[in-house]
C-alpha positions in Angstrom: 220.0 65.5 247.1 220.5 65.6 243.3 221.5 62.7 241.6 224.6 62.6 239.9 224.2 63.1 235.9 224.9 60.2 233.5 228.2 61.3 232.9 229.4 61.6 236.2 231.5 58.8 237.5 230.4 56.1 239.9 230.9 57.4 243.2 230.3 54.2 245.4 232.9 53.4 247.7 234.0 50.1 245.8 233.8 51.9 242.4 236.9 52.1 240.3 238.5 55.7 240.1 237.7 57.7 236.9 240.4 57.9 234.4 241.2 61.5 233.0 239.7 60.6 229.9 237.6 63.5 229.0 239.9 66.0 226.9 237.1 68.8 227.1 237.9 69.2 230.7 241.4 70.4 229.7 240.0 72.9 227.0 240.4 76.4 227.8 239.8 79.7 226.2 243.3 80.3 225.0 242.6 77.2 222.6 240.1 79.3 220.6 242.5 82.4 219.7 244.8 82.8 216.9 247.1 85.4 215.5 244.8 88.1 213.8 241.5 87.0 215.6 239.7 89.4 218.0 239.9 87.8 221.0 236.5 87.4 223.2 237.4 83.9 224.3 239.9 84.7 226.9 238.9 86.5 230.1 242.2 88.6 230.3 241.8 92.2 230.4 244.0 94.4 228.7 246.9 93.1 226.2 249.7 93.9 228.6 250.4 94.7 232.4 250.0 98.2 233.0 253.3 100.3 233.1 253.8 100.7 236.6 253.8 97.0 236.8 256.0 96.3 233.9 258.4 99.0 235.5 258.5 96.4 239.1 258.9 93.2 236.8 261.7 94.9 234.7 263.3 95.7 237.8 263.1 92.4 239.2 264.8 90.9 236.0 268.2 91.7 237.4 268.2 89.0 240.1 266.8 86.1 238.0 270.3 84.7 238.3 269.1 83.5 241.9 266.7 81.3 243.0 263.3 82.8 244.1 264.0 83.6 247.9 262.1 82.8 251.2 262.1 86.5 251.8 260.5 87.4 248.3 257.9 84.8 249.3 257.5 86.3 252.6 257.0 89.5 251.5 254.3 88.4 248.9 252.7 86.6 251.5 252.7 89.5 254.1 251.1 91.8 251.2 248.5 89.2 250.5 247.7 89.0 254.1 247.5 92.8 254.5 245.3 93.1 251.4 242.6 90.7 253.1 242.8 91.3 256.7 244.8 87.9 257.3 247.8 86.5 258.8 250.9 85.6 256.5 250.7 82.0 257.4 247.3 81.9 256.0 248.7 82.6 252.7 250.2 80.2 250.2 251.4 81.8 247.0 250.7 80.1 243.7 252.0 80.1 240.0 248.2 80.9 239.3 245.0 79.7 240.7 245.4 76.7 238.2 248.3 75.5 240.3 246.2 75.5 243.7 243.6 73.1 241.7 246.5 70.8 240.3 247.2 70.4 244.2 243.9 69.5 245.3 244.6 65.5 245.3 247.1 66.4 248.3 244.2 66.8 250.5 243.2 63.3 249.9 239.5 63.7 249.2 237.3 60.3 249.4 234.6 61.9 247.3 234.9 65.5 245.5 231.7 67.3 244.4 232.0 69.9 241.5 229.7 72.6 241.1 229.1 72.8 237.3 228.8 74.5 235.0 232.2 75.7 236.2 236.0 75.8 235.7 237.0 72.5 234.6 240.5 72.4 235.8 239.8 71.1 239.4 237.6 68.1 238.1 240.5 67.1 235.5 243.0 67.1 238.3 241.1 65.3 240.5 240.0 62.6 238.1 243.6 62.5 237.1 244.5 61.6 240.4 242.1 58.8 240.6 239.5 60.7 243.1 235.8 59.9 242.5 233.9 63.0 241.3 230.4 64.2 241.3 229.0 66.9 239.4 226.3 69.0 240.8 224.6 70.9 238.2 223.1 74.2 238.6 220.4 75.2 236.0 219.3 78.0 233.9 215.9 78.0 235.0 216.6 79.2 238.2 219.5 81.4 237.2 222.4 78.8 238.0 222.1 79.6 241.7 223.8 77.3 244.2 221.5 74.6 246.0 223.8 73.5 248.9 221.2 70.9 249.6 222.2 69.3 246.0 225.7 68.7 247.4 225.9 64.9 248.6 226.4 64.7 252.6 229.4 62.3 251.8 231.6 64.8 249.5 234.4 65.5 251.7 235.7 67.9 249.1 233.3 70.8 247.5 234.5 73.3 244.6 232.4 76.1 243.5 233.3 79.5 241.7 232.2 82.7 243.1 231.6 84.6 240.5 231.2 81.0 238.7 232.9 80.8 235.2 231.1 80.5 232.6 227.7 81.4 234.1 229.0 85.0 235.6 226.7 84.0 238.7 227.5 85.4 241.9 226.4 83.3 244.8 225.6 84.4 248.2 228.5 83.8 250.7 225.9 82.5 253.2 225.0 79.6 250.6 228.6 78.7 250.6 229.2 78.9 254.3 226.3 76.5 254.7 228.5 73.9 253.0 231.1 73.9 255.5 231.1 70.8 258.1 233.6 68.9 260.0 235.9 66.8 257.7 234.8 68.8 254.5 237.1 70.9 252.5 235.2 73.8 250.5 237.4 75.4 248.1 235.9 78.8 246.6 237.4 80.0 243.2 237.6 83.4 243.4 239.4 84.1 240.3 237.2 87.0 239.1 236.4 88.5 242.5 238.6 91.6 242.0 236.7 92.6 239.0 233.6 93.3 240.8 233.2 96.6 242.6 233.4 96.2 246.3 234.0 92.4 245.8 230.6 91.4 247.2 230.3 87.8 248.4 234.1 87.4 248.8 235.2 84.9 251.5 238.7 85.9 251.0 238.7 87.4 254.6 236.6 84.8 256.1 238.5 82.6 259.2 236.2 79.3 258.5 237.5 76.0 259.2 237.9 73.8 256.1 237.9 76.8 253.8 240.2 77.2 250.9 239.8 80.3 248.8 241.8 80.7 245.6 242.7 83.8 244.0 243.9 84.7 240.8 245.9 88.1 239.6 246.5 87.2 235.8 243.1 88.4 234.7 242.8 92.0 235.9 246.4 92.7 235.5 247.1 90.8 232.2 249.6 88.4 233.6 248.5 85.2 232.2 251.8 84.4 230.7 253.5 84.7 234.0 251.1 82.7 236.2 250.3 84.7 239.6 247.8 83.9 242.3 247.4 82.5 245.9 245.3 80.6 248.1 243.8 81.7 251.7 242.8 79.2 254.5 243.9 77.8 257.7 247.8 77.1 258.0 247.4 73.0 258.4 245.2 73.0 255.6 247.7 75.0 253.1 250.5 72.9 254.5 248.5 69.9 253.1 247.9 71.5 249.9 251.3 72.5 249.5 253.2 69.1 250.5 253.5 67.6 246.9 255.0 70.9 245.5 258.3 71.0 244.0 261.2 73.6 245.3 260.8 76.9 244.2 257.3 76.8 242.5 256.7 80.3 242.1 258.9 82.4 240.2 260.7 85.7 241.5 258.8 87.5 239.1 255.4 86.0 240.1 256.4 86.8 243.8 257.3 90.1 242.8 253.8 90.7 240.8 251.7 89.3 243.8 253.2 91.7 246.3 252.9 94.6 243.8 249.2 93.8 242.9 248.2 93.8 246.4 249.6 97.2 247.2 247.1 99.8 248.2 247.7 101.6 244.9 247.0 98.9 242.7 243.9 97.9 244.7 242.6 101.5 244.0 243.3 100.6 240.2 241.6 97.6 240.5 238.5 99.4 241.9 238.5 101.9 239.1 238.8 99.3 236.7 236.0 97.3 238.0 233.8 100.2 237.6 234.5 100.5 234.1 233.8 96.6 233.7 230.4 97.4 234.9 229.5 99.8 232.5 231.0 97.9 229.6 229.3 94.9 230.5 225.6 96.7 230.8 226.2 98.4 227.4 227.6 94.9 225.8 225.0 92.9 227.2 222.2 95.2 225.9 223.8 95.3 222.5 224.3 91.5 222.4 220.3 90.8 223.7 219.3 93.3 220.8 220.5 90.7 218.0 217.5 88.5 217.1 218.3 84.9 218.5 220.8 85.8 221.2 220.0 85.4 224.8 222.2 86.9 227.3 222.0 85.3 230.5 222.4 87.5 233.3 225.7 87.7 235.4 227.9 90.0 237.1 231.7 88.7 235.9 234.0 90.3 232.9 232.5 88.1 230.7 228.8 86.8 229.5 227.1 83.5 228.8 225.1 83.6 225.7 222.8 81.2 224.4 221.8 80.9 220.6 219.0 79.2 218.8 218.9 75.4 219.3 221.6 73.7 216.7 223.0 77.1 215.9 226.2 77.4 218.2 228.9 75.3 216.4 227.9 77.1 212.7 227.7 80.4 214.4 230.9 80.2 216.2 232.9 78.9 212.8 231.2 81.8 211.0 232.5 84.2 214.0 235.8 83.0 213.5 236.0 83.3 209.5 234.8 86.8 210.1 237.7 87.3 212.6 236.2 87.0 215.9 237.2 84.2 218.4 234.6 83.3 221.1 234.5 80.7 223.9 232.7 77.4 223.2 230.3 76.5 225.9 229.9 72.6 225.5 233.0 71.8 227.3 231.4 73.1 230.4 229.6 70.4 231.9 225.9 71.2 231.9 226.2 73.4 228.8 225.6 72.7 225.0 227.2 73.7 221.6 224.4 76.5 221.8 226.2 78.2 224.6 229.0 80.7 224.2 230.9 82.9 226.6 232.5 86.1 225.5 234.6 88.5 227.6 233.8 92.1 227.9 235.4 94.3 226.0 235.6 97.8 224.2 232.8 99.5 222.6 234.3 99.1 219.3 235.2 95.6 219.4 231.7 94.7 220.7 230.5 96.1 217.5 232.4 93.6 215.7 231.1 90.9 217.6 227.5 92.3 217.0 227.6 92.1 213.4 229.4 89.1 213.2 226.4 87.2 215.4 223.9 89.2 213.6 225.3 88.4 210.1 225.7 84.7 211.1 222.0 84.4 212.7 220.2 86.0 209.7 221.7 83.1 207.2 219.4 80.5 207.2 221.3 76.9 206.5 219.9 75.3 203.2 
């Protein structure tokens, strides 16, 4: 078992629940972006939804005078179920996968283990609800791979990303399966799984007791402003997750988007986009690695994690911003430092501006 780092809260049964006192856990890439900046900070692909999806949403606008209906929810769940080979009652449509993380306290865990570096919203939501949290840190030395034995035996909730944000590491599905045990809920954040050709190592179709898989549609389809996603799992577990939700938690437009993005023609388009991302990521990684001082960590996601020379991260990020480029700071992710930056995969033309900005900043030695 790996000991919790000093920054983790006390997880003894009689210890007071930690407060939601760390604002870094609520920091997201959109906070790095301002009008006029080239956006490498947010992992949304494209500037707007594709035309066919826009057209469907425009038609759905005519029904906005009505509350979201059970029939619309059923259509969305049926589309998701068909997409993953599940039953409709194994689907819970969410207002973005982040809503699923906000609902995690409803499963009433006694101790949550969060694999870090990873998306911080689950820990923020659990800590705010008074749930004790232990951080299970992966390390760069072994490629940030998941070590299931590092998860405390008494953790009855485990959260892991796959691929993990921000390390871009894809964990073997079998390693995640080994986390399961009676009485434990294992949550897999597959927000970026559809950006990988063939969706390798996905557990979205797996019928595993205690497993919850969260999916997001906002990244691939440029729907961050709409909030659309879903959870997959056992009906009884989904019912526990959904218990605190208010009436009509998912908008009519989001329900329409979920149904549309799970249609066969949309899945084909997503596969083509994933192939493009593979080529772009390889070219971007090579271009960035050629900049003296930049270490590009290996990964398979639509983003790359960079490490800069010791003590240069904050200065370089500020100089990039002054040059018109926004990148995602790394130090708000537990286990990373100010010398880590996460950058989204972008077009070759945009990458050249990032490369130029990094090369210029790193060539300047502060007095």
